[in-house]
N, C-alpha and C positions, 0 to 999 in steps of 0.2 A: 257864683261859687265854683262852677265847673271850670271857668277860665283860670281861676287861681290854682285849682288842682292840676290842670294841664301845664300851667307855667312852672309850678313846682316840679312836676315830673320831667319837663324838658330840661330844667336846670340841673336836676339830679343826674340825668343822662349826660349832660354836658360836663358836669363835674367828674363823672366817671371816665369820660373820654379824656379829659385833661389829666387825670391821675394816670391813666394808661400811657399817655404820651410822655408823662414825666418818668414813668418806669423805663420807657424806651431810652430817654435821655440818660438816665443813670447807667443803663447797660452800655450805651455808646461811650460815655465818659470812662467807664471801667475798661472797655475795649481799647480806648485810645492810649491807655497807659502801657500797653504792650504790642499794639499793632497800629499801623497807619490807617486812618479812616478814609473811605472813599469820598469823593466830592459830594455825593448825595447824602452820605451820613453826616458830613460836616455841615451841610445845609440844614439837616434836621436838628442838629445840636444848636445851631445858631437860632433857628426859629423857636425851639423850646426854651432856650435861655431868655429870649426876648419875651416869650409868653409869661415866664415866671416873673420877670421884671415888671410886666404889666399887671400881674395879679396883685402885687403888693399894694400899690396905691388904691386899687379898687377895693381890696379888703379893708384897708385903713379907713376909707370913706364909709364903707358899709358898717364898720364898728362904731363910728361916731353916733352920738344921739341924733336921731332923725336921718341917719345914713341910708336906711332902707328906702326912704323917700327921695333923698338927694342923689343916690347912685343912678337911678333911671334917668334923672334929668341930666346928670353929667354924661351919661352914655349917649343921649341924644345930641349933646353939644360936642362931645369928643368920642366918636365911636371907636377909635383905636385904643381906648383905655382898657378894653377887655381882651383876654387871651383869645386866640383864634378859634378855639372850640366853642366859645360862647358867642362868637359873631356869626357862626354858621347856623342857618335856619333849616338845614337839610337833614336834621336828625330825625330818624324814624320814630314815631310815637305809636305804641301799641298799648292802649289803656285797658285791655281785656285782662 
């Protein structure tokens, strides 16, 4: 039971990180309408757009009947199906 709580907490933190990165993408896209982006900013935009494209199939699989069981199997077979923030295991966890 504790493992499930830790897993849920990790994924909650990862989702929060992904949302924060998506906000940054929105800001950079808005900025690009009136200023030229630096090469680093362009790289961030590209990475975030790829992450969004990767999120759609993972979400679709998750929403299928039995998707909660199928998604972890797919992740083991195709690890690049998840956005970058979900592939990182270095998220600090403080359960206090």
